[in-house]
Structure formats: C-alpha cells, structure tokens
C-alpha positions, 0 to 999 in steps of 0.5 A, a space after each residue: 918186876 913189881 907187876 908180875 905179882 900183881 898180875 899173877 895174884 889178879 889172875 888168882 894163880 900160884 907161882 907154881 902154876 905160872 911157872 908151869 905155864 911158862 916153862 921156868 921154875 917156881 923159884 925163878 918166879 919168886 926171884 923175878 917178883 922179889 927183884 933178885 933176878 931179871 927174866 930174859 927176853 923170851 921169858 918176858 915175851 912168855 909172861 906178857 903173852 900169858 897175861 896178855 899185857 905188853 912187855 912194856 907194861 910188864 916192865 913198867 916202861 908204860 902204863 898201857 896194859 895192851 899193846 895195840 898198833 897205832 889204830 886211834 883207840 882211846 885209852 877208854 877203849 884200850 881199858 875195855 879191851 883189856 877188861 874183856 880179855 880178862 873175862 872168863 868164857 861165860 861172862 864174855 858170852 854174857 857181855 857179847 849178848 848185852 852188847 848185841 842188845 844195845 846195838 839193836 836198840 
C-alpha cells in the first residue's frame, strides 16, 4: 500500500494518529506501509473514507482519487473536488466566497 504513506504524510498525521482514527494499532499501519501486511476489506474502507479517496485509488487499481458515480465529470472536475475536500474549514470558506464573487460577474 504505497499510497497509504503518501496520503498520511500529505495530511500531516502520524502513524499513531491514523491508527487511532481507524481503530488499528500503529504497528499495523507501519506493516501496511512497508508491505509486510495487507489490511482487510473493512480496514481498507475505513482508510479510504478517512482520506476521502476511493478504495481503488488506495489499492493502486485506479489513479482516480475520488470515487464518483458516472456523472460525466471530467478529470479536471474530479481533481478540483478532491482538492476542495483536502482544504481546511477557513480555506473552504475563502474559496466559496471567491467562487460566489466569480459567479456574480
């Protein structure tokens, strides 16, 4: 699970913090990241939900970070949605205000 470590580091959290969030031991997170152990389906779902990515992305089956029903969204639109989900509350509010301003023009 090469992407697990990358996602964790992008979010700026420790293995211990992730372990607490998804109810596994820090040792298991380390083993997942090193490829020594593979998480079960329920753990994969918890990890994907925590990072707001698709399980296919997490397992490197797909490069689509977000799982959306076939709705006709382009790759650029999916990337924008994924980026928005990664923002903190303040930055989301700033982006929403900016977008409202653009739409009023």
